[in-house]
N, C-alpha and C positions, 0 to 999 in steps of 0.2 A: 494792721494794728501793731503798735509797739507795746512791749512790756519791759519792765525793769526789775531785775532781781539783783539785790545788792547794788553793785555799780555796773552790772552788765545790762546793756540795752539790746533786746532781741526783737526780731520781726516775726509775728505769728499770724497765721490764717485763722479766722474764726469759724468754727463749726456752728453756723447760725441757722441752719435749717434741719429738718428731720432727716433728709437724705444725706446731708453732710455729716451729721452725727452718726448715722448708721454706717456709712462708708468709711469715715475717718481717713486713714492713710492707706486703705486697701487699694491695690492695683495701681499705685502712683508714687511719685517721689515727693519728698517734703519740699514745700515752697517756703523760702526764707529759713527761719530757724525751727519752725514747728507749727503745731496747731493747738488752739485753745477751745476746749469744750466747756460750755456753761450749762448749769442746771437750774431749774426754778427754785429748788430748795436743797439744803444739805442732806445727802443720803449716801449710803454705801454704794459703790459702783463696781461691777465686774467687767473686765475688758478681755479681749483676745487679740492675738496677732495673726490671725488667719489672713493670708494673701497680702501681708505686709512683708516685703522682701528684703528688709534691712533692719538692723537693731536700732532701738530708740530708748530714750529715758522717759519714764512716765512720772509726772510730778503731780501730787494730789494737794489741793489747796482748800482750806476751810472757808467759811463765809466771810472771814476777815482778810482773806487773801494771804494767809500765812501757810507756808509749806508744812504739811503734816506727815507726808511720806514721799519717798523717792524710790522708784524701782529703776535701778541703773542697768543699762545695756541689755534690755529685754530682747531676746532673740526672735527672729522670724518664726511664725507658726506656733508660738507659745499658746497653749489652749486656754489658760486661765490666769488672770492677774486681778487680785482683789485690792481695792482701794477703800480705806476706812471712810466714814462719813465725810463727804467733801461737796463743795458747791462748784468747784472748777477743777479741770484736769488739763495739764499741759503735756503734749507729746512732743518731745524735743530731740534734736540731734544729740547723740550720746557724747559724754565727756565734758559737759559744762561743769565748772566748779561752783556748785550751789549746795546749800545745806538745809536740813530740816530747821524749822522755826524762822527762816528768812521770810521777809515780807515782800510781796510782789505788788508792783504798781502797774495799772493799765493806762497806757497813753494812747489816745486816739489819733 
């Protein structure tokens, strides 16, 4: 799947099953630019970086696909990352020039 943030078009894998959401990027490399997690409703989410062996950026989106928070360059084995109420989370390669309040488009 493709997503667009501002003028950047990115390729992301969708965490579309329970197993994919549980495992996320643990024990493997990023495919494309990252991974998209979707939730059935907007809620606070806590993440961890156990068994993810590289840094990533974590981007929290609200129900309108607007970026509400960015955790930049999250290090491997970080035990706790809090995301405010969100409906989508992007785990991306670090260093992308994106900002809070940017709108994200999903392109299939």
